[in-house]
C-alpha positions as CSV (number, residue, x, y, z in Angstrom):
1,X,-71.2,94.8,-18.2
2,X,-68.2,97.6,-18.7
3,X,-66.5,99.8,-16.3
4,X,-66.3,96.7,-13.6
5,X,-63.1,95.2,-13.5
6,X,-62.9,94.0,-10.0
7,X,-66.1,92.6,-10.9
8,X,-65.1,91.2,-14.1
9,X,-62.1,88.9,-12.4
10,X,-64.0,88.4,-9.4
11,X,-64.3,84.3,-9.2
12,X,-67.4,82.1,-7.1
13,X,-64.4,80.5,-5.7
14,X,-62.6,82.9,-4.1
15,X,-66.2,84.4,-2.3
16,X,-66.2,80.6,-1.2
17,X,-63.1,80.3,0.4
18,X,-61.9,83.4,1.5
19,X,-63.9,86.5,0.6
20,X,-62.7,89.2,2.7
21,X,-60.0,90.5,1.0
22,X,-61.8,90.6,-2.5
23,X,-65.3,91.8,-1.2
24,X,-63.2,94.4,1.0
25,X,-62.2,96.0,-2.4
26,X,-64.7,95.7,-4.7
27,X,-66.5,97.7,-1.5
28,X,-64.4,100.7,-1.3
29,X,-64.3,101.0,-5.3
30,X,-67.0,98.7,-7.1
31,X,-69.6,98.9,-4.0
32,X,-72.6,97.6,-6.8
33,X,-70.3,95.8,-9.5
34,X,-71.2,93.4,-11.9
35,X,-69.6,89.6,-11.4
36,X,-70.1,88.3,-14.9
37,X,-69.4,84.3,-12.6
38,X,-72.4,85.6,-10.6
39,X,-74.5,86.7,-13.9
40,X,-75.7,89.9,-11.6
41,X,-75.1,92.6,-9.2
42,X,-73.4,91.8,-5.8
43,X,-74.4,95.2,-3.5
44,X,-71.1,95.5,-0.7
45,X,-70.8,98.6,1.0
46,X,-73.8,98.1,3.9
47,X,-76.0,101.7,2.9
48,X,-76.4,99.8,-0.1
49,X,-77.3,96.5,0.6
50,X,-80.2,98.0,3.4
51,X,-81.8,100.2,0.5
52,X,-82.2,97.2,-1.7
53,X,-83.5,95.0,2.2
54,X,-86.2,97.1,2.8
55,X,-87.3,98.1,-1.1
56,X,-89.1,94.7,-1.6
57,X,-90.7,96.0,-4.3
58,X,-87.9,97.2,-6.5
59,X,-85.8,94.0,-5.4
60,X,-87.5,91.0,-5.0
61,X,-87.9,87.8,-4.0
62,X,-90.6,87.0,-6.3
63,X,-89.0,84.9,-9.0
64,X,-88.8,81.9,-11.2
65,X,-85.0,81.8,-10.5
66,X,-84.5,82.3,-6.5
67,X,-83.3,79.1,-6.0
68,X,-84.7,78.0,-2.5
69,X,-88.2,78.5,-4.2
70,X,-87.3,76.1,-7.0
71,X,-86.4,72.8,-4.3
72,X,-89.4,73.6,-1.5
73,X,-91.8,75.6,-3.6
74,X,-93.1,79.0,-3.0
75,X,-93.2,80.2,1.0
76,X,-92.8,83.3,3.2
77,X,-89.0,83.6,2.0
78,X,-89.4,83.6,-2.0
79,X,-92.9,86.0,-1.8
80,X,-93.5,89.7,-1.2
81,X,-96.0,91.6,-0.4
82,X,-99.5,90.7,0.9
83,X,-98.8,86.8,-0.5
84,X,-95.2,87.0,1.6
85,X,-97.4,88.0,5.2
86,X,-100.1,85.5,4.2
87,X,-97.3,82.6,4.5
88,X,-95.3,84.5,7.2
89,X,-98.1,85.8,9.4
90,X,-99.2,82.0,11.0
91,X,-95.4,81.6,12.2
92,X,-94.9,84.4,14.1
93,X,-96.1,84.3,17.4
94,X,-94.0,81.3,19.0
95,X,-90.4,83.9,17.9
96,X,-91.5,87.1,19.3
97,X,-89.0,87.8,22.4
98,X,-91.0,87.3,25.8
99,X,-92.0,83.8,24.0
100,X,-89.4,82.8,22.6
101,X,-88.0,83.2,26.6
102,X,-90.4,81.8,28.1
103,X,-91.6,79.3,25.4
104,X,-87.8,77.5,24.8
105,X,-85.3,78.9,27.4
106,X,-86.1,75.2,29.4
107,X,-85.7,72.9,26.6
108,X,-83.0,74.1,25.1
109,X,-81.0,74.6,28.5
110,X,-81.9,70.5,29.0
111,X,-81.2,69.2,25.5
112,X,-77.6,71.5,25.9
113,X,-77.2,69.7,29.6
114,X,-77.7,66.4,27.9
115,X,-75.2,67.1,24.7
116,X,-72.8,68.3,27.0
117,X,-72.2,65.5,29.1
118,X,-72.4,63.1,26.9
119,X,-69.4,65.0,24.9
120,X,-67.9,65.5,28.6
121,X,-65.5,62.2,29.0
122,X,-64.0,62.5,25.8
123,X,-61.6,65.3,25.8
124,X,-61.9,65.8,22.8
125,X,-65.3,66.2,20.0
126,X,-65.9,67.8,16.6
127,X,-68.5,70.2,18.0
128,X,-70.3,71.1,14.6
129,X,-72.0,67.9,14.1
130,X,-70.8,66.2,17.4
131,X,-73.1,69.4,19.0
132,X,-74.3,72.2,17.1
133,X,-75.8,70.8,15.1
134,X,-78.1,68.6,16.6
135,X,-79.1,70.8,19.0
136,X,-80.3,72.9,16.2
137,X,-82.9,69.8,14.9
138,X,-83.6,69.5,18.6
139,X,-84.5,73.1,19.1
140,X,-86.3,73.6,15.3
141,X,-88.2,70.6,15.4
142,X,-89.6,71.4,19.3
143,X,-90.8,74.7,17.7
144,X,-92.6,73.2,14.8
145,X,-93.9,70.5,16.8
146,X,-92.5,68.3,13.8
147,X,-93.4,64.5,15.0
148,X,-91.0,60.9,13.6
149,X,-88.3,62.2,12.4
150,X,-84.5,62.0,14.8
151,X,-82.0,64.0,14.2
152,X,-79.9,62.4,11.8
153,X,-83.1,61.8,9.4
154,X,-83.8,66.1,9.7
155,X,-79.7,67.1,9.1
156,X,-79.8,64.5,6.7
157,X,-82.3,66.2,4.6
158,X,-80.9,69.9,5.6
159,X,-78.3,68.5,4.1
160,X,-79.0,67.9,0.8
161,X,-81.5,71.3,0.5
162,X,-78.6,73.0,1.6
163,X,-76.2,71.9,-1.3
164,X,-78.9,71.6,-3.9
165,X,-79.3,75.6,-3.2
166,X,-75.6,76.4,-2.9
167,X,-75.6,74.5,-6.9
168,X,-78.5,76.3,-8.2
169,X,-76.6,79.7,-6.7
170,X,-73.4,79.3,-8.0
171,X,-75.0,77.8,-11.6
172,X,-74.4,74.1,-11.0
173,X,-76.7,72.1,-12.5
174,X,-78.5,70.2,-9.0
175,X,-79.1,66.7,-8.1
176,X,-82.4,64.6,-7.0
177,X,-80.9,64.8,-3.6
178,X,-82.2,68.2,-2.7
179,X,-85.9,68.1,-4.1
180,X,-86.1,64.0,-3.0
181,X,-85.0,65.4,0.7
182,X,-87.9,67.5,0.6
183,X,-90.5,65.5,0.1
184,X,-89.3,63.3,2.9
185,X,-89.9,66.5,5.0
186,X,-93.2,67.3,3.4
187,X,-94.3,63.6,4.2
188,X,-93.3,64.4,7.8
189,X,-95.0,67.6,7.9
190,X,-98.6,65.8,6.1
191,X,-98.6,63.4,8.9
192,X,-97.7,66.1,11.9
193,X,-100.6,67.9,10.8
194,X,-102.6,64.3,10.2
195,X,-102.3,63.1,13.7
196,X,-105.2,63.9,16.4
197,X,-105.0,65.0,19.2
198,X,-101.7,66.9,19.1
199,X,-101.4,70.6,19.1
200,X,-98.1,72.8,17.8
201,X,-97.2,75.2,15.1
202,X,-97.6,73.2,12.5
203,X,-101.4,72.1,13.1
204,X,-102.1,75.7,14.3
205,X,-100.9,76.8,10.8
206,X,-102.5,74.6,9.0
207,X,-105.5,76.2,10.0
208,X,-104.8,79.2,7.8
209,X,-102.6,78.0,5.0
210,X,-102.5,75.4,2.6
211,X,-101.3,72.1,3.6
212,X,-97.9,72.1,0.4
213,X,-97.9,76.4,2.1
214,X,-97.5,74.7,6.0
215,X,-94.6,71.9,4.2
216,X,-93.3,74.7,2.2
217,X,-92.7,77.0,5.1
218,X,-92.2,74.7,7.9
219,X,-89.4,73.4,4.7
220,X,-87.4,77.1,5.4
221,X,-88.2,77.1,8.7
222,X,-86.1,75.2,10.1
223,X,-83.5,75.3,7.6
224,X,-83.3,78.8,8.5
225,X,-83.5,77.2,11.4
226,X,-80.9,74.6,11.5
227,X,-77.9,76.4,9.7
228,X,-78.0,80.1,11.8
229,X,-77.9,78.4,14.6
230,X,-75.4,75.8,13.6
231,X,-73.5,78.4,11.9
232,X,-74.0,80.9,14.7
233,X,-72.1,78.5,17.5
234,X,-70.0,77.3,16.0
235,X,-68.1,80.6,14.1
236,X,-68.5,81.8,17.3
237,X,-67.0,79.1,19.0
238,X,-64.2,79.4,16.8
239,X,-63.5,82.9,17.0
240,X,-62.9,83.0,20.6
241,X,-61.2,80.2,20.3
242,X,-58.8,82.1,17.6
243,X,-58.5,85.1,20.6
244,X,-57.9,84.1,23.6
245,X,-57.2,87.7,25.0
246,X,-61.2,87.9,23.9
247,X,-62.3,84.5,25.5
248,X,-60.9,86.0,28.4
249,X,-62.7,89.0,29.2
250,X,-65.9,87.2,28.4
251,X,-64.4,84.7,31.5
252,X,-64.2,87.8,33.4
253,X,-67.5,88.8,32.8
254,X,-69.9,87.0,31.5
255,X,-72.3,90.2,30.9
256,X,-70.1,90.2,27.1
257,X,-71.3,86.9,25.7
258,X,-74.2,88.4,24.4
259,X,-71.3,91.3,22.6
260,X,-68.8,88.2,21.9
261,X,-72.5,86.7,19.8
262,X,-73.2,89.9,18.1
263,X,-69.7,90.4,16.9
264,X,-69.1,86.7,15.7
265,X,-72.8,87.0,13.3
266,X,-70.5,90.1,12.6
267,X,-67.5,89.5,11.2
268,X,-69.1,85.8,9.7
269,X,-73.3,86.0,9.0
270,X,-73.6,82.0,8.7
271,X,-75.4,83.2,5.0
272,X,-73.5,84.9,3.4
273,X,-75.7,86.8,0.4
274,X,-79.7,87.1,-0.2
275,X,-80.6,87.2,-3.7
276,X,-83.1,90.0,-4.9
277,X,-84.7,90.3,-8.8
278,X,-84.8,94.5,-9.9
279,X,-88.1,94.9,-11.4
280,X,-87.5,97.9,-12.8
281,X,-84.4,100.0,-14.2
282,X,-83.1,101.5,-11.3
283,X,-79.8,103.5,-10.7
284,X,-78.1,101.7,-6.9
285,X,-75.1,103.4,-6.4
286,X,-72.1,103.7,-9.2
287,X,-74.3,101.1,-11.5
288,X,-77.3,101.4,-13.9
289,X,-79.3,97.8,-12.8
290,X,-82.5,96.8,-16.0
291,X,-85.2,95.1,-14.5
292,X,-84.8,91.5,-14.5
293,X,-81.2,91.7,-13.4
294,X,-80.4,89.4,-10.6
295,X,-79.1,91.3,-7.5
296,X,-77.1,89.7,-4.8
297,X,-75.9,91.5,-1.7
298,X,-73.3,90.3,0.2
299,X,-73.9,90.6,4.0
300,X,-70.2,89.8,4.7
301,X,-69.5,92.2,2.7
302,X,-71.8,94.9,4.2
303,X,-70.9,94.0,8.0
304,X,-67.3,95.3,7.1
305,X,-68.5,98.4,5.8
306,X,-65.6,100.6,7.8
307,X,-67.7,103.7,7.5
308,X,-69.5,101.7,10.1
309,X,-67.5,99.4,11.9
310,X,-64.2,101.3,12.7
311,X,-61.1,98.4,12.6
312,X,-63.7,96.2,10.7
313,X,-61.3,93.2,10.6
314,X,-60.8,92.7,14.1
315,X,-63.1,90.8,16.2
316,X,-64.2,92.3,19.4
317,X,-66.6,91.7,22.6
318,X,-66.7,95.1,23.1
319,X,-67.4,96.9,20.2
320,X,-70.1,99.1,21.0
321,X,-71.9,99.0,17.7
322,X,-71.6,95.3,16.8
323,X,-75.7,94.6,16.9
324,X,-75.8,97.0,13.9
325,X,-74.5,93.6,11.3
326,X,-77.0,92.7,8.9
327,X,-76.6,88.8,9.4
328,X,-80.0,88.4,10.0
329,X,-81.1,90.8,6.7
330,X,-83.6,92.8,7.3
331,X,-86.3,95.4,6.0
332,X,-89.4,92.2,5.7
333,X,-87.4,89.2,5.3
334,X,-85.3,89.5,8.7
335,X,-84.9,86.2,10.3
336,X,-87.8,85.6,11.6
337,X,-86.5,83.2,14.3
338,X,-83.3,85.5,15.2
339,X,-84.3,85.7,19.2
340,X,-84.5,82.1,19.1
341,X,-81.4,81.3,17.3
342,X,-79.7,84.3,19.7
343,X,-80.8,82.6,23.0
344,X,-80.1,78.6,21.6
345,X,-76.4,80.0,20.8
346,X,-76.0,82.2,24.1
347,X,-76.6,78.6,25.9
348,X,-74.8,76.6,24.3
349,X,-71.4,78.6,24.6
350,X,-71.7,79.0,28.3
351,X,-72.5,75.7,28.9
352,X,-69.3,75.0,26.4
353,X,-67.2,76.9,28.5
354,X,-68.4,76.4,32.0
355,X,-68.0,72.7,31.5
356,X,-64.8,71.9,29.1
357,X,-62.3,73.0,31.4
358,X,-59.0,74.3,28.5
359,X,-61.4,74.1,25.4
360,X,-59.1,74.8,23.3
361,X,-59.0,73.9,18.9
362,X,-57.7,70.7,18.7
363,X,-54.4,71.7,16.0
364,X,-54.2,68.2,14.2
365,X,-57.1,69.3,12.3
366,X,-57.3,73.3,11.5
367,X,-60.7,75.2,10.2
368,X,-62.1,77.2,8.7
369,X,-65.3,79.0,7.6
370,X,-66.2,78.2,3.9
371,X,-69.2,78.4,1.9
372,X,-70.0,80.9,-1.0
373,X,-74.0,80.7,1.0
374,X,-74.0,79.7,4.2
375,X,-70.3,79.7,5.3
376,X,-69.3,78.0,8.5
377,X,-65.8,75.9,9.6
378,X,-66.7,72.2,8.0
379,X,-65.6,70.7,11.0
380,X,-64.7,71.7,14.5
381,X,-62.4,69.9,16.3
382,X,-61.8,70.6,19.6
383,X,-59.8,69.1,23.0
384,X,-60.3,70.2,26.4
385,X,-59.0,69.0,29.8
């Protein structure tokens, strides 16, 4: 495409490692830009990102190229219109705000206490896989009612699916690990539904959806639930420990913790991008988009739009409008379990900060968020005491 010089020199490796300077330049000069390495458009300005995510008729997920659907099949994540509603509706009830609070608070408190208690004596830990990942797995399997799958097994499925989706999005050939992991997850879902005398979200969904549809939607809920929460906890803790002044504000006023979570989501959303496909020719900002074109929304770019968030690169737990962040997407595909992810992160951070004195980053293990599609630190080593 002619007329998008910044997009022409943007690499996927740069967007995976340190995307923010490049996204700022794109947002300022080419807010909808053609990226040859992506073979599609990248939208970085918040208002234009909202236009894309709100208009499912023009910008659809229902396309054979949609990476997650290539691994787990059609689901609420990869369908639009009436089919999207049919797939999503059987899973919505437990994830409404009151149901989340009443149904999960006690379980999350108990599971968080168990994990922190196991960590306390050591004085050091890696918290992404030593804490955030196991907590996310425990909560999402509890929410679905999945039986017979341990934490390590679920995390192995999740890792394989994430790697495959990331490879497909980046245009790389994906190996068999992702489909194999999904096949194992599908077997576990089928066994859960078939088990007599049990009531769960999976069994109730099976009253309204065919079994393969239950399995594909369970996969995206588990996939999203683990990814969202593991990233939220890890990124938020990293932000707080990197900014002692902001951590001090939280410790002096616990009411600021929710603001810290929203601000962390704004600065580093766990899902960096969402993909859509144009169903017709349309002009979006400076771009003439053609039917069939890939249109990727950079949630990371939109969340640092200075037109909405002054001094956008600053971590400010008292930012008044941080909740306008788009980490959970927007429109028909807004994250179903956003309230649950927020509750998990709030409880997790409170326990960690209250019970691990002088919590700090381990200087022997520097880290930073990384990833083209999903962004979080590969590891988060900390010390306390």
